[in-house]
N, C-alpha and C positions, 0 to 999 in steps of 0.2 A: 361761743367765742373761742378762737384758737389761743393756745398758750405758747410762750416763747420756746418751750421744749419740743413743740411739734414741728414736723417738717412736711414737705410736699407729699410724702407717702402716707402720712397719718390717716387721712380720710379714705384713700383707696384700700389700705390694709383693713381698716375697720369695716368698710363696705363689703369686701370679699368675705371676711370672717362672719359678718352678720348673715349673709346669705348661706354660708356653709353651716353655721351653727343652727339656723332655722331648719336646715335639712338634717340636723343631728350629726354633722360631720366634723371631724377634726382635720386640720390641714397643717402640713409642715411649712416651714419658712419658704422653701423652694416652691411648693405648691402655690402659696400665696403670691409670691413674686411672679410666677408664670401666669397666674390669672390676672394680675394687675397689668402685665405686659400685653395681654389679649384685649384689654379694654381700649376703646377708641379714645382719641384725644391726646393730651400731653402727659405721657406716663413718666413717673419718676424713675431714675436709674436704679439698678439693682443695689448699689451701695446705699442709696438713699432709703430704699425699702428696708434693707437689713438694719440700718441705723435706727429706724423707727421702732423696731421690735422691743428693744431694751426699755425705752422710755414708756412704751405702751404697757408693758408688764409692770414697770415700777410704779406707774400711776393707776394701776388697776383697771385699765381699759381692755386688756386681753389677759388670758391666763394659760399656762401650760397644763397639759394633761398630767394627772397624778402619776400614771404609770409610764408615761413617755414624754419627757419634758421638751422634746423636739416638735410635738404636736400642739397646736394652739386653737383656742376658741375665744370669741368675744364675751365680755362680761356684761352684766346689767348696767354697770357704769359706762362702759363703751357704747352700749345701745342708747343710753340716756343722752350721751353727747351727740351721737348721730341724729337723734330725733329732736335735737335742739332744747332738751330739757335740762342740760347741764352746761355750765360755763367752765370750760377746761382751764381757763386762766385762774380760777378760784380753787382748783383742786390741788391738794398736797399729795406727795408720793404715799403709797400704801406702806404702813409699818408692819412688815411681816412678823416681827417679834411679838406683836400683840395679838396676832390671829390665832 
């Protein structure tokens, strides 16, 4: 289930990153946006895509690369949501101070 913090770009961002991560690739925000815009259908605007990144990181659905924070990958939590195993409306933001 979608949570109120999610927007129209949440699923497309996660889908692009899921495929990239499966191929062991890291993508930049601009790479992700470009791939979303190549998809057929009703694509979210660039601003909507970029707004999604912060919340997806905050809620632990995607993560930045340790050596280059501009590069992103999906997490197991993000995959769980895509596969319908996780109800995003029940998820709290990740507390980075306890990691």
